[in-house]
N, C-alpha and C positions, 0 to 999 in steps of 0.2 A: 322765429328761430331759423337760423341759417341752415340750409340743407346742403350736404356734401354729396357729390356723386358716389354711387355705390362702389365703383371701381377704386376710388381713392380710399374709401374706408377699408376695403379688402387689402389694398396695398400696405396700409398702415399696420395690419396685424402681423405678429411674428410668425415666421415660417414654422409649420408643424413638422415633426420628424416623419419622413416617409419610410416605407418598408420596401427594401429591394429584395425581390423574391429569391435571388441567387445567394444572398447573404444569410448565413446560418450561424447559430450558436450550437455547438456540438459538445457532448459530454462523453467521457470514458472514465470509468464504467458508466453506462447509461441507465435510464429508467428509475433507479432508486439509489439513494445514498443511506448507509446505515450509521446509526449513532452507537456510541460505546459509553457505558456508564462510567463517570469519573468520581462522583460523590452522591450517593443516594440520599443522604441526610439533607443535602442542600439542593437536590433535584438538578444536579449538574451532569451533563454528558458532553462528550466531544464528538465532532463531526468533521470529516475531511472531504473537501471537494477536490478529488484527485486531479482531474484534467478538464479544463473547459477551453474550447477553441472557437475563435471567430473566423469562419471560413468563407471566402468568396470563391465560389466554384467557377462561375463563368460570367459573372456580372461585372459592372464597372468598378474601378478601384475606389477604396475608401480609406480614410485615416481613422483609426480607432482612438477615441478620446478618453474613454473610461469604460469600466465594467461595473455595473451595479449588481451586487449579490444580496438578495433578500431571503431571509428565513421567515416563513409564514405559518400561522396556525389558525385554522378555520377561516382562511381568507384574509386575516389581519397580519400585517407586517410586524414582527416582533424583534427583528435584528437586521441591521444593514451594514454592509461593508462595501467600500468603493475602492476598486483597483485603479490607481492613479496613472496618468500618462508616464511618469517616471518609472513606475513598476512595470507597466506594459513594455516600455522601451527596453528595460533591463532583461525581461523575460525573453523578448524577441532576440536580442543580441546574444544571450546565453545559448539559446537553441541554435541559432545560426552558426555560432562558433563550434558547437558540438557536431553539427552537421558537416561543417567544413573539414573537421578532423576525422570524419567517418565513424564517430562514436554513436550517433543515433541509430545507425544500422546494426553495429556490433552489440549495443546495449538496448535494443528495441524492447526486450522483455522487461527492462526496468523503466525506460522512458515511455514506451508504448505509443510513440507518435504515429505508427502505422495504423493504430486503432483510433486515436483521438483526433487526428487530422483527417484520416481516411485515405483510400487509394487515390493516387495521382495528385495529392495536395502536398505542396512543398512548404517548409517553414518560412514565414515572412522574416525578412532581415531586420525589420523595424515595425513601427505602427502603421506603415503603409501596406495595406492588404490588397494586393493586385489579384487579378483573375488567376485561379489555380494555386493560391497560397492561403495560409491560415496563420493567425497569431494565437499561440498556445500559452495558457497560464496554468501552472501546476501547483498543487499543494497549498490550497487555501484552507486554513484550519479555523474551526469555530469552537468556542466553549459555550454550550447552549444551556440556558437556565429555563427549566420547564420543558415542554414538549413542542415540537414543530411537526408539520405534516407535508411541507412543500418548500422547495428551494427554487428561486427564480433568478436567472441571470439575464440582465439587459445590457447589450452592447450598444453604446452611444458613439456614433461615428459621424464623419463629414464626407460628402462626396467631392468630386473635383471642382464643383461650382461653389463649394462651401456650405451646401445645404445639409441640414441634419438628417441622418439616416439611422434607424434603429433595427435591431433584431433581438429576439428573446428566445430563451429556452427554459424548461422547467424539469425538475426531478422530484420524485416522491421521496420524502424523508420517513424512515421507518426504523423500528427496533426489530432486529432479526429474530424470528422465532423458528427454531429447528424442530422437526418432527422426531429427532433422535435424542436419546439420552446418552451422553458421553461421560466416560470415566477419564481420569487423568492418565497420561501416557507413562508416568513413572510412579513407582511405589515409594512410600516413606517420605522423608524430608527433602524438599527441592527448593533451590534458589531460582526465582524468576528473573533472569538477567535482563530480558526485554519482553514486554507485553505490549498491548495496543495503546499504551499511554502515548501522549504526543511527543515525549522525549525519546521514543524508540525510533530507530532508523526504519523499522518495518512499516510503521504507520503511514509513511510517505510514499509507499509503492503499492499500486493497485493489486498486484498478484500476491502480496504478502502483508496486506494492511493489518490483519488481525493475528499475525503469527506470534509465536512465543519462542524465545531462546531459553532453554532450561539447563541449569548447571547444579552444582552442589558446593556448599561451603564447609570449611573445617572449623576447628575450635577457635582459630584466630581471625575468623571472618574472611579468609581468602579462599579462592577456588582451588588452590593447590598447596601441597607441602613443599618444603625445600625451595629450590630455585625455580621450579616450574619448567625446567628445560627438557623434561622427559614426559611422555604421555602418561605413564603410570604415577606421576606426581599429582595428577588431577583427581579430586575426590569423586567426580561424576563418571570418570572413564570406566567403561565396561558395565555400567548398570543396565539391567534389562529394560528394553523399550516395549511397551505393551499396546496392543490394539485398543482403541478407545471405545469401540462398539463392534457388534457383529457386522460382517461385510464380506466382500470379495476383493482379493488383490487384483488390481488392474495393471500394475507395473511395479517392477523392482529392478534394482541395479546392485551388483555385488563385486564390481571389478575395481573399485576405488582403493587406493593404497594410502597408508599413513607413514609419517616420518617424524622423528623427534625434531629435526631441524626446521620443520614448519611451525614450530612454537617460537615465541619470543625468547631470545637467548639472554643469559645474564650479561648485563652491561650494554645491551642493544637499546638504542633510543627508540621512543615511540614512533618518531618520524621515519627512522630507518626500517623499523618493522612494518609500518604501514606501506612504505614503498615496496618492500619485498613481498608483502601480501598482495598488493595490486599486480605485481609482475606475475606471481603465481596464478592469480585469478585470470589474467589475460591468457596465460599458457593453457589453462583449463578450457577457456572459451574457444581457443583455437582447435581443441579436440572435438568439442561438441557443446551445444547450448546448455545441456543438462549436466555436463561434467562438474560444474561448481557445486552441485548437490552432493557429490560423493556417492556413497552407497545410500540407497533410499528405498522406501516402500510407499506405495500409494494404494489406499483401500477405499472401495466404493461402498457407501452406506445408503440406506433408504432415502428417498426424496432427492436423489441426484447429488448428495453431498459426499465429499471425498476428504479423507484424512491423509496428511503427508508427514513422513518421518524422514529427516535428512541428516547427513554426516555420520551415518552409522559406522561402527567399528569394522575395520578390515576383517573379512572372513566370518562375520557374525550374522549376516542376513539369512533367515531361516525359511522364508516363504517365496513363492514364485507366482507370476500372473496366472489367474484362473483358480487359485486356491481359496476356499472359504476359510475365514478366520472368525474366532469367537472373541467377545469382549474380554480383555485381560490376557489374551494369548501373547506369548513372547514373539516379537517379529524380528528382533535383532538386539544389538547392544549399542549404547551410546558411545560415539567415537569422534574421530577427527579427520574424516575423509572429505575431499572436495575443498571448497573455499571456506575454511574454518580457521579462526584465530586461536582457538583452544577447544578442547573436547567439550561438546555440548550437543543437545538435541534441538534441532529446528523443527517445530511442530506447527501445523496449521490445518484449518478446515477450509475447503474451497467449494465453489459451485460446479467444478468440473475436474477431470483427471489431469489436465495439462498443468504441470507445476510452474510453468513460465508465464502462461497467459490466462489461466482460470482466475476468477475473482475470489479474493480472500473474504471469509465470512466470520462474523463474531461467533465465539463458541463459549458456552457455559458448561461447567463440569459439575457432576454430582460426586459426593464423597471426598471432596477436597476442601480444606479450610486454611485460611491465613493464620499464621502463627505470630503472636506477639503484639499485634495492634488491635485485636478485638473485633475485626470485621466478621460478620456472620457467614456461615457456609453458603456458598452459591454466589457470593459477591464477585463480579467480574474482576479478573486478576489485573494487577498493576505492576509496572516495572519496579524491581527492587524488593518485592515481597518474598518472604519465606513461607512456603505452604507445606501442609501435611496431607498426604493422600492415604486413605484407608485401604 
């Protein structure tokens, strides 16, 4: 048998990916990602990987070729998604364009690049990640069948010499369990305009991932009577907003004003109304980062959880910071202050008091049931449901 030199045999082997210490996979929010039940009968739940970044802090430049996202249960891979070069390129170009327009800084509470990339890290303009830059991918959604306990992301890259380089990061996957019992913030019949379903705009933002937009419907299935050009045309307008549990008010604002002309007017196109709404939102942000919330109340509960109630009616806020509140106590009334397209209550539970940067948490309510579809009490709410609160 012919013998080959050992060096020749080693040279024939494919290059194994190396690990560059300065290359990192970062997550925001980090540590854990929460699932939200979509259909208990079929054991389906949704999961949102909000922000994952490949960051080269001070090492050599690399080209990111793909991201592999694995969902695991008991160490076994049960679902895999690959973020392709085309998707990575599009994500980088989008972020670079927003950065060039100054929007990443203005809307950092929404994009949260200051947290996901980290201090001193700039967005990469493409898949080439140079020292001091990072490539950020946002909003990767999963429909999970069964249970998972871990999410692993592997960044597969090439260095300047064409050699493979890898970096990996992992998150715990969990069902959120609160120590608190929460009641619904509105009494009677309510229309859930937006819930943590994947078709909700809230679900794609870390600070409001599990938020609810709550309204009311009339007999014709609309949220208002007449033309909807006046605030009191809306069935939900002025309803009492209730504390969902005992707690202490940590912050409230009561200087927001309402106006009929901030509603969509008869004959106004959806595009024109959207443009006008964006202009109003930017004007609010020029005043302060919290101005888009309008009048609001934030209550601290046991375990460091906080409930938030936003867009409250002008002149209706009844509580101030430092006051103790009881479950079911009236905090204010449903209104149209701040960045609101029509009277509604924006409600959420978070892991901290900051409405712009705290993390949204899934919330389950007692004493509320879906009306018309037959889902049992306690089922996590979905967009479009009509619910009854006792």
